[in-house]
N, C-alpha and C positions, 0 to 999 in steps of 0.2 A: 460571606463569612462561612455559610454552610458548606460551600464547595471546598474552601480551604481546609476546614475541619475534616471533611470526608477524605480529601486527598491526603492529609497528614496521617489519618488513621490507616488508610490503605497502604501508604508508604511504610509506616511503622510495622504493620503486619507482614508485608512482603519482605522487609529487611530482616525481621525476626525469623521468618521462614528460611530466608537465604542463609542466615547464620547457623541454622541447624545442621549438625553433622550427622551423617548416616553411617552406621557400622553394620556390616553384613557378616553373618556367621561363617566361619571357616569350618565346613563340614568334616574335613579331613582331621581336624584337631578338636572335635567336639563330640560329646556323647550325651544323648538324652535318654533317660531311663527311669526305672522305678524299682522298688523292692516291696514285697508283701510277705507276710508270715504264711507259711504253708503248714497246715495241720498242727499249728501251735508249737512246732519244734524247730523249724528252720526258716530260712529266708529264700524266697524265689525271686530272681532278678530277671529283668528284661529291658530291652531298649528298642529304639526305632531307628532303622537304617536310613529312611528318607524323611528329612525334615528341613525346615527353613526358618530363619529368624532374622529380624532386623532391630537395631536400636537406633533411636534418634535422640539427640541431645544438643542443647546449645551451650551447656556448661562443660568444661573439661573434667569436672569431678563427677559427672553423670547425675548430679542431684536433681535435674529436671528431665531425666530421660523418660522415654516411652519405649515399650518393647512389644513386638508382635511375634508370635510363634505359631507354627503349624507342623503337624506330623501326619504322615500317611500310615493309617492303622494297618494296612496290608504289609507294611514293612517290619512288623513286630519280629523281634529276634530274641530267643532265649537259648540259643545254641542247641536246640532240639527241635527238628522239623515236625515231628508228630505233635509236640506240645504247641508249637507255633500255629499249626493247623487248627488245633482245638481252641486256642485263644482267639482265632479269627472267627470262630463260629458264634451262633446266637447265644451260646452258654456264657460267653464272656464279652468280647469287644463288638461282636456282630458287625464285622467289617463291611459286609455287603450293604447293610442299612446305614451304618455310621462310619464312612471311610476316612474321616479325619478328626483330629483333635486340634483345637485352636486355643490360643490365649492372647488376650489383648489387655495391656495394662491400663489402669486408670490413674495410678500414682506410682512413683518411684522415689521413695523418700529416704534420704540419708539419715541413719540413726546412730552412726558411729564413724570412726575414721575411714574405714573401707566397707562398712556394713550398710545395707539398705533393706527396707521393707517394700516389697512390690505387691501392690493390690491390683487385681484385674479380674476379668471375666474368663473363666475356663469353660469351653464348650467340649463336652465329652459324653459319648454315648447318648447323644440327642438332648442333653440337658445343659443349660448354661447357668452357672452359679459363680458368685464372687469367691475368690480364694486369695489368701495372703501367702506370699513366698518370702523366703530370706535369701538375699543375694550378698555375696562377698566379692568385692573387686580384688582379684589376685594381683593385679598390676597392669600397667600400660607401658609398652616399650616400642621401639622401632625395630621391625623385623629386619635383620641384616641382609636378607636375600631380596625381599620385595621392596624394601625401603618404606613400607607403609607402617603406620601406627597400628598396633594390635592391642586388644584389651582382653584379659581373661577373667571370667566370672565363674563362681560356683553357686548354683541356685538349688535350694532345697525347699520342700514344703510337704505338708501332710493333708490328704483328703480322705474323706469317708466314702467308701465305695457305695454305700446306701444312698448318699446324697445324689449320686449320678445313676442310680438304678443299675449299677454294674454288678454282674454275676449274682443277680438277686436270688437265684436258686441254690447258691452255695452257702451252707451254714458257716458261722464264724469258726467252728472247730476245724473246717477244711481249708478255709481261706480267710485270712485276717480281715477285720473290718476297716482297718486303716491302710492306705497305700502311700508309701513315701516316694515323693518325686525327687529325682536327683539329676542335675544337669551340670556337666563340666564343659564349659564353652569358651571358645576363642572367637573374637570378632575383629575384623579388619576395617579400618576407616576407609570409606569409599572415596 
């Protein structure tokens, strides 16, 4: 009886894993970035040119999805080479010491028609902390060229830079305490 129960459990787990659908980010049609207040009077934006992300889900509405994300800190882009170089320094991202930013979801909960709360661990600047993000499913269509299903998401969230010991030497009058995360993403079903 134990062998049958173990076999049935193993079969159910493997069947569930086999039914999971994986979606890979389309880097050409995605942008991962942030905005932060500069000197209390304007916004300073940036993004990462090198990143990767995958979503796995067994349900078509993504209500049981999990997501993983990583960005190469050395790919920071603010459309200003001098500022990019300074941001890579120990004053800010310290790219030599902390070359990547990662996120791994713990839950992807549907809270509205196409709205989700995504909770997971963000590892940034050598610190791992739980964060909550808002995700909106913009739609799922079949790409007329590739014939693959594609899904678009807008993901936003707010983190406190002090929680991640980021730019600790910068007073709030020079650099805002909160950093808004903004991602416009497109994923293709594998």
